[in-house]
C-alpha positions as CSV (number, residue, x, y, z in Angstrom):
1,M,23.0,-74.7,-35.6
2,L,20.2,-72.3,-34.6
3,E,19.5,-71.5,-31.0
4,D,16.1,-71.5,-29.4
5,E,14.5,-68.1,-29.1
6,G,14.4,-68.2,-25.3
7,A,17.8,-69.8,-24.7
8,P,20.6,-67.5,-23.6
9,A,23.4,-66.8,-26.1
10,G,26.8,-68.2,-25.1
11,P,29.6,-70.5,-26.0
12,N,28.7,-74.0,-27.2
13,P,30.1,-76.9,-25.2
14,D,33.2,-77.2,-27.5
15,E,34.0,-73.5,-27.1
16,E,33.5,-73.7,-23.4
17,A,35.9,-76.6,-23.1
18,A,38.5,-74.7,-25.1
19,L,38.1,-71.6,-22.9
20,R,38.5,-73.8,-19.8
21,A,41.6,-75.4,-21.2
22,E,43.2,-72.0,-21.7
23,D,42.6,-71.0,-18.1
24,N,45.8,-71.9,-16.4
25,G,44.9,-70.7,-12.9
26,D,46.2,-67.2,-13.3
27,L,42.8,-65.8,-12.1
28,D,43.5,-67.0,-8.6
29,V,46.6,-64.8,-8.3
30,M,46.1,-61.7,-6.1
31,P,48.0,-58.5,-6.9
32,V,50.7,-57.4,-4.4
33,A,50.0,-54.2,-2.6
34,L,52.7,-51.6,-3.0
35,R,54.3,-50.2,0.1
36,P,52.9,-46.8,1.1
37,E,55.2,-43.9,0.7
38,P,56.7,-42.7,4.0
39,E,54.7,-39.8,5.3
40,E,56.4,-36.5,5.4
41,Q,56.1,-34.9,8.8
42,E,54.3,-31.6,8.7
43,P,55.4,-29.0,11.1
44,A,52.7,-28.9,13.9
45,P,50.9,-25.6,14.1
46,K,51.8,-23.7,17.2
47,G,49.4,-23.1,19.9
48,E,47.1,-25.1,22.1
49,L,44.0,-26.8,20.8
50,P,40.8,-25.3,22.3
51,A,38.8,-27.3,24.8
52,L,36.0,-29.4,23.4
53,E,33.4,-27.5,25.4
54,D,34.6,-24.2,23.9
55,L,34.2,-25.6,20.3
56,I,30.8,-27.0,21.0
57,K,29.6,-23.6,22.3
58,R,30.5,-22.1,18.8
59,I,28.0,-24.4,17.1
60,P,24.4,-23.2,17.2
61,G,22.1,-25.4,19.3
62,E,19.8,-26.0,16.4
63,V,22.6,-27.4,14.4
64,L,23.7,-29.7,17.2
65,D,20.2,-31.0,17.7
66,T,19.8,-31.7,13.9
67,M,23.2,-33.5,13.8
68,E,22.1,-35.6,16.8
69,E,18.7,-36.4,15.2
70,L,20.0,-37.2,11.7
71,F,23.3,-38.8,12.4
72,R,23.5,-39.6,16.1
73,A,26.7,-37.5,15.9
74,K,28.4,-36.2,19.0
75,F,31.7,-34.5,19.4
76,V,34.1,-36.5,21.7
77,K,37.6,-35.1,21.2
78,V,39.6,-32.3,19.6
79,E,42.6,-33.2,17.4
80,R,44.6,-31.7,14.5
81,V,44.2,-33.2,11.1
82,A,47.1,-33.2,8.5
83,K,46.4,-31.0,5.5
84,K,46.8,-33.9,3.1
85,H,43.7,-35.5,4.7
86,L,41.5,-32.4,4.1
87,K,39.3,-32.2,1.0
88,R,40.2,-29.3,-1.2
């Protein structure tokens, strides 16, 4: 049987019925997430973290203004980040 020129190509009704009969509901099964590996504790670097105000003073005012204008970004706290979370 020839299909109309403008009709989309796809399975005919008999093929569709066969495909639906094969579907046994496995598509509704969600995969189980694996447990994350326990994180290894990195030794904390020694020394105090600098005050937020001291770090902000190191950034040129022009850069701070641009960050505020483009991203509405402001610095609010100082904390250490584990090395594994840093992009290399």
